[in-house]
C-alpha positions in Angstrom: 61.9 -80.2 65.4 59.7 -78.3 62.8 60.0 -74.6 62.4 56.8 -72.6 62.5 56.0 -69.8 60.1 53.9 -68.1 62.7 55.2 -64.9 64.3 56.5 -65.2 67.8 55.0 -63.1 70.5 57.3 -60.4 71.8 58.8 -60.9 75.2 58.0 -57.4 76.4 54.4 -56.5 75.6 54.7 -53.2 77.5 57.5 -52.2 75.1 55.2 -53.0 72.1 52.4 -51.0 73.6 54.7 -48.0 74.1 55.9 -48.3 70.5 52.3 -48.3 69.3 51.4 -45.3 71.4 54.5 -43.4 70.2 53.8 -44.3 66.5 50.1 -43.2 66.8 51.1 -39.9 68.4 53.7 -39.3 65.7 51.2 -39.9 62.9 48.5 -37.7 64.5 51.0 -34.8 64.9 52.2 -35.2 61.4 48.8 -35.4 59.9 47.5 -32.4 62.0 50.5 -30.2 61.2 49.4 -29.7 57.6 45.9 -28.6 58.3 44.5 -32.1 57.9 43.3 -34.6 60.4 42.7 -38.3 60.0 38.8 -38.1 60.2 38.7 -35.5 57.4 41.0 -37.6 55.2 38.8 -40.6 55.8 35.7 -38.6 54.8 37.4 -37.3 51.7 38.3 -40.9 50.7 34.8 -42.1 51.3 33.3 -39.2 49.3 35.7 -40.0 46.4 34.7 -43.7 46.4 31.0 -42.7 46.5 31.5 -40.3 43.6 33.3 -42.7 41.5 30.7 -45.4 42.2 27.9 -43.0 41.2 29.7 -42.2 37.9 30.1 -45.9 37.1 26.4 -46.4 37.7 25.5 -43.5 35.4 27.7 -44.9 32.7 26.2 -48.4 33.0 22.7 -47.0 33.0 23.5 -44.9 29.9 25.0 -47.9 28.1 22.1 -50.2 29.0 19.6 -47.6 27.7 21.2 -47.3 24.3 
């Protein structure tokens, strides 16, 4: 009999759902406790990416112009 590398489904799906809910609640409490929340952190990350992309475009434009 061949062994499969695929993950087996858990026997107790309700237990996995409870674990996911508890983990989500824990992460939300932890992130909110420091004055941050997940949407604001996401927006800060997106703004950082946009800013770094804009700087890259300016540098490329400057180099192509010279």
